[in-house]
N, CA and C atoms as a LAMMPS dump frame, in Angstrom:
ITEM: TIMESTEP
0
ITEM: NUMBER OF ATOMS
174
ITEM: BOX BOUNDS ff ff ff
-5.0000000000000000e+02 5.0000000000000000e+02
-5.0000000000000000e+02 5.0000000000000000e+02
-5.0000000000000000e+02 5.0000000000000000e+02
ITEM: ATOMS id mol type element x y z
1 1 1 N -136.079 49.873 -87.396
2 1 2 C -135.136 50.937 -87.072
3 1 3 C -135.838 52.277 -86.858
4 2 1 N -137.14 52.327 -87.044
5 2 2 C -137.86 53.59 -86.855
6 2 3 C -138.393 53.778 -85.44
7 3 1 N -138.183 52.79 -84.575
8 3 2 C -138.602 52.904 -83.181
9 3 3 C -137.353 53.134 -82.33
10 4 1 N -137.371 54.183 -81.514
11 4 2 C -136.241 54.493 -80.637
12 4 3 C -136.722 54.571 -79.192
13 5 1 N -135.807 54.342 -78.272
14 5 2 C -136.141 54.404 -76.854
15 5 3 C -134.892 54.292 -76.011
16 6 1 N -135.075 53.885 -74.769
17 6 2 C -133.977 53.711 -73.826
18 6 3 C -133.711 52.224 -73.644
19 7 1 N -132.444 51.841 -73.652
20 7 2 C -132.04 50.446 -73.469
21 7 3 C -132.561 49.93 -72.131
22 8 1 N -133.145 48.743 -72.137
23 8 2 C -133.698 48.17 -70.906
24 8 3 C -132.643 47.481 -70.042
25 9 1 N -131.419 47.366 -70.542
26 9 2 C -130.333 46.745 -69.777
27 9 3 C -129.893 47.699 -68.66
28 10 1 N -129.967 47.245 -67.432
29 10 2 C -129.63 48.075 -66.265
30 10 3 C -128.207 48.632 -66.31
31 11 1 N -127.283 47.925 -66.939
32 11 2 C -125.883 48.352 -66.972
33 11 3 C -125.653 49.527 -67.923
34 12 1 N -126.521 49.711 -68.922
35 12 2 C -126.269 50.73 -69.943
36 12 3 C -127.231 51.91 -69.89
37 13 1 N -128.523 51.661 -69.97
38 13 2 C -129.549 52.709 -70.002
39 13 3 C -129.245 53.775 -71.058
40 14 1 N -128.797 53.329 -72.247
41 14 2 C -128.467 54.225 -73.355
42 14 3 C -129.754 54.794 -73.942
43 15 1 N -129.862 56.11 -74.104
44 15 2 C -131.1 56.762 -74.536
45 15 3 C -131.423 56.616 -76.014
46 16 1 N -130.446 56.585 -76.875
47 16 2 C -130.7 56.549 -78.319
48 16 3 C -130.616 55.116 -78.843
49 17 1 N -131.491 54.25 -78.353
50 17 2 C -131.479 52.836 -78.718
51 17 3 C -132.49 52.572 -79.822
52 18 1 N -132.086 51.85 -80.852
53 18 2 C -133.001 51.442 -81.924
54 18 3 C -133.771 50.208 -81.48
55 19 1 N -134.901 49.949 -82.109
56 19 2 C -135.771 48.852 -81.673
57 19 3 C -135.199 47.469 -81.919
58 20 1 N -134.295 47.324 -82.873
59 20 2 C -133.78 45.992 -83.197
60 20 3 C -132.389 45.723 -82.638
61 21 1 N -131.633 46.764 -82.325
62 21 2 C -130.283 46.579 -81.795
63 21 3 C -129.919 47.73 -80.875
64 22 1 N -129.337 47.401 -79.746
65 22 2 C -128.838 48.417 -78.828
66 22 3 C -127.395 48.718 -79.22
67 23 1 N -127.159 49.893 -79.768
68 23 2 C -125.844 50.249 -80.302
69 23 3 C -124.76 50.328 -79.229
70 24 1 N -125.091 50.751 -78.032
71 24 2 C -124.093 50.908 -76.973
72 24 3 C -123.629 49.558 -76.414
73 25 1 N -124.588 48.635 -76.164
74 25 2 C -124.212 47.337 -75.592
75 25 3 C -124.163 46.236 -76.653
76 26 1 N -124.492 46.551 -77.899
77 26 2 C -124.408 45.638 -79.052
78 26 3 C -125.284 44.395 -78.918
79 27 1 N -126.397 44.514 -78.205
80 27 2 C -127.321 43.391 -78.069
81 27 3 C -128.457 43.525 -79.076
82 28 1 N -128.902 42.394 -79.621
83 28 2 C -130.085 42.367 -80.461
84 28 3 C -131.285 42.149 -79.552
85 29 1 N -132.374 42.85 -79.829
86 29 2 C -133.526 42.747 -78.94
87 29 3 C -134.821 43.034 -79.672
88 30 1 N -135.905 42.841 -78.982
89 30 2 C -137.23 43.163 -79.466
90 30 3 C -137.54 44.593 -79.028
91 31 1 N -138.106 45.404 -79.898
92 31 2 C -138.402 46.793 -79.571
93 31 3 C -139.364 46.979 -78.422
94 32 1 N -140.147 45.966 -78.114
95 32 2 C -141.107 46.038 -77.019
96 32 3 C -140.397 46.159 -75.673
97 33 1 N -139.189 45.653 -75.574
98 33 2 C -138.451 45.676 -74.309
99 33 3 C -137.784 47.021 -74.027
100 34 1 N -137.707 47.898 -75.009
101 34 2 C -137.128 49.22 -74.79
102 34 3 C -138.048 50.049 -73.897
103 35 1 N -137.48 51.02 -73.215
104 35 2 C -138.226 51.893 -72.314
105 35 3 C -138.473 53.224 -73.019
106 36 1 N -139.646 53.812 -72.816
107 36 2 C -140.011 55.112 -73.406
108 36 3 C -139.847 55.11 -74.923
109 37 1 N -140.426 54.134 -75.585
110 37 2 C -140.291 54.01 -77.033
111 37 3 C -141.179 55.005 -77.769
112 38 1 N -140.682 55.472 -78.919
113 38 2 C -141.455 56.376 -79.767
114 38 3 C -140.998 56.228 -81.212
115 39 1 N -141.827 56.698 -82.125
116 39 2 C -141.518 56.664 -83.549
117 39 3 C -140.471 57.729 -83.854
118 40 1 N -139.451 57.36 -84.589
119 40 2 C -138.381 58.302 -84.929
120 40 3 C -138.85 59.317 -85.978
121 41 1 N -139.881 58.984 -86.744
122 41 2 C -140.36 59.866 -87.808
123 41 3 C -141.356 60.903 -87.278
124 42 1 N -142.442 60.43 -86.626
125 42 2 C -143.494 61.352 -86.183
126 42 3 C -143.469 61.622 -84.68
127 43 1 N -142.589 60.941 -83.936
128 43 2 C -142.395 61.126 -82.491
129 43 3 C -143.596 60.705 -81.639
130 44 1 N -144.507 59.895 -82.212
131 44 2 C -145.63 59.4 -81.413
132 44 3 C -145.164 58.258 -80.514
133 45 1 N -145.866 58.061 -79.406
134 45 2 C -145.517 57.028 -78.43
135 45 3 C -145.966 55.669 -78.945
136 46 1 N -145.137 54.671 -78.742
137 46 2 C -145.424 53.315 -79.193
138 46 3 C -146.537 52.7 -78.355
139 47 1 N -147.496 52.057 -79.026
140 47 2 C -148.547 51.335 -78.299
141 47 3 C -148.511 49.873 -78.731
142 48 1 N -148.552 48.99 -77.766
143 48 2 C -148.514 47.552 -78.017
144 48 3 C -149.944 47.034 -77.992
145 49 1 N -150.331 46.341 -79.051
146 49 2 C -151.682 45.798 -79.141
147 49 3 C -151.629 44.335 -79.509
148 50 1 N -152.571 43.607 -79.006
149 50 2 C -152.705 42.205 -79.364
150 50 3 C -153.377 42.145 -80.736
151 51 1 N -152.842 41.324 -81.625
152 51 2 C -153.428 41.196 -82.958
153 51 3 C -153.342 39.756 -83.429
154 52 1 N -154.123 39.465 -84.436
155 52 2 C -154.134 38.132 -85.011
156 52 3 C -153.693 38.256 -86.467
157 53 1 N -152.635 37.566 -86.829
158 53 2 C -152.119 37.618 -88.19
159 53 3 C -152.516 36.349 -88.93
160 54 1 N -153.061 36.523 -90.114
161 54 2 C -153.448 35.394 -90.951
162 54 3 C -152.556 35.373 -92.181
163 55 1 N -152.031 34.207 -92.514
164 55 2 C -151.143 34.062 -93.661
165 55 3 C -151.724 33.034 -94.61
166 56 1 N -151.641 33.319 -95.881
167 56 2 C -152.113 32.386 -96.9
168 56 3 C -150.901 31.644 -97.47
169 57 1 N -150.977 30.332 -97.469
170 57 2 C -149.895 29.509 -98.001
171 57 3 C -150.428 28.768 -99.216
172 58 1 N -149.744 28.898 -100.336
173 58 2 C -150.179 28.198 -101.562
174 58 3 C -149.806 26.75 -101.533
């Protein structure tokens, strides 16, 4: 909920969209699909990076 941007849905283009849910069109989505994304706290621009996650299972 700390990532905000513009809804990527052509029908809405709502500016105050959260990364997990578009409040205007009520769709659940991935924050990567939003347009002009930025951090709601520090206002920095979102950068997408490839990473490798390792998980330990007991």
